[in-house]
C-alpha positions as CSV (number, residue, x, y, z in Angstrom):
1,M,-35.0,-102.8,49.1
2,R,-38.7,-103.8,49.3
3,E,-39.7,-107.4,49.4
4,Y,-43.0,-107.8,47.6
5,V,-45.2,-110.9,48.0
6,E,-47.7,-111.8,45.3
7,L,-51.4,-111.7,46.4
8,G,-53.3,-112.4,43.2
9,P,-54.4,-111.1,39.8
10,A,-54.9,-107.3,39.6
11,E,-57.9,-107.8,37.3
12,E,-59.9,-109.3,40.2
13,L,-60.0,-105.9,42.1
14,G,-62.2,-103.3,40.5
15,N,-62.3,-99.6,41.3
16,G,-63.9,-98.9,44.7
17,E,-63.5,-102.5,45.8
18,V,-61.7,-104.1,48.7
19,R,-60.5,-107.7,48.8
20,G,-58.9,-109.7,51.7
21,Y,-55.9,-111.9,51.3
22,Q,-53.7,-114.1,53.5
23,A,-49.9,-113.5,53.0
24,Q,-47.2,-114.9,55.2
25,G,-49.6,-115.4,58.1
26,T,-50.9,-111.8,57.9
27,D,-54.5,-110.8,57.0
28,V,-54.1,-108.1,54.4
29,A,-56.7,-106.1,52.6
30,V,-56.2,-104.3,49.3
31,A,-58.4,-101.6,47.9
32,R,-58.5,-99.8,44.5
33,V,-59.4,-96.2,45.0
34,D,-59.5,-94.0,41.9
35,G,-57.1,-96.5,40.2
36,E,-54.6,-96.5,43.1
37,L,-53.9,-99.6,45.2
38,L,-54.0,-99.2,49.0
39,A,-53.0,-102.1,51.3
40,F,-53.6,-102.4,55.0
41,V,-54.0,-105.0,57.8
42,D,-57.4,-106.6,57.4
43,V,-58.2,-106.5,61.2
44,C,-60.0,-103.7,63.1
45,T,-58.0,-102.5,66.1
46,H,-61.2,-102.1,68.1
47,R,-62.6,-105.6,68.4
48,H,-60.5,-107.5,65.8
49,C,-63.2,-107.8,63.2
50,T,-62.3,-108.3,59.5
51,L,-62.3,-104.9,57.7
52,S,-62.5,-106.0,54.0
53,P,-66.3,-106.6,54.0
54,G,-66.8,-103.1,55.3
55,E,-68.3,-100.1,53.5
56,V,-65.9,-98.0,51.4
57,D,-66.3,-94.3,51.1
58,G,-63.6,-92.6,49.1
59,D,-60.3,-93.7,50.8
60,T,-62.0,-94.7,54.1
61,I,-63.4,-98.1,55.2
62,E,-66.0,-98.6,57.9
63,C,-65.8,-101.7,60.1
64,E,-69.1,-103.5,59.8
65,C,-68.9,-104.7,63.5
66,H,-69.0,-101.5,65.4
67,G,-68.7,-98.7,62.9
68,S,-65.0,-97.6,63.3
69,V,-63.8,-95.8,60.2
70,F,-60.2,-95.9,59.1
71,S,-58.2,-94.2,56.3
72,M,-57.1,-96.9,54.0
73,R,-54.3,-94.5,52.8
74,T,-52.7,-93.7,56.2
75,G,-54.3,-96.2,58.6
76,E,-55.6,-93.3,60.9
77,V,-58.8,-93.6,62.8
78,V,-61.4,-91.3,61.2
79,N,-64.3,-92.2,63.5
80,P,-64.3,-94.2,66.8
81,P,-64.9,-96.4,68.7
82,A,-61.4,-97.6,67.6
83,T,-58.6,-95.4,69.0
84,E,-55.6,-97.2,67.5
85,P,-54.7,-96.9,63.8
86,I,-54.3,-99.9,61.4
87,S,-51.1,-100.7,59.7
88,T,-50.6,-99.9,56.0
89,Y,-48.3,-101.5,53.6
90,P,-46.5,-100.6,50.3
91,V,-48.4,-102.2,47.4
92,R,-48.0,-102.3,43.7
93,E,-49.4,-103.8,40.5
94,H,-46.6,-105.7,38.7
95,E,-47.1,-107.7,35.5
96,G,-50.8,-107.9,36.1
97,R,-50.5,-109.1,39.7
98,I,-51.0,-107.4,43.1
99,E,-48.0,-107.4,45.3
100,V,-47.5,-106.2,48.9
101,D,-44.4,-105.6,51.0
102,L,-45.2,-106.8,54.6
103,S,-41.7,-106.0,55.9
104,G,-42.4,-102.3,56.5
105,E,-45.3,-99.9,56.9
106,G,-46.4,-97.1,54.7
107,S,-46.5,-96.7,51.0
């Protein structure tokens, strides 16, 4: 059974936007892509920069520090210099709130 943690109001996250949160000592980013919520660790695996301020293109995000591009859906590296994927998390909108499960990877 999933253990969801509340992050904040769903209305604060518009389509095509990414927002960073702190939950249980973990930096988490949540994006809304074509109405779907995607959650991932908010730290680039290349030089540990914050990802949430990066540029979104579809379901990818580009780290503003060195240009690594990641799939927000799978965590895979789309464009280096990063070589390691980022973690993704199950996420949902429940009763107008964004909730994420940090106990396991993948949606």
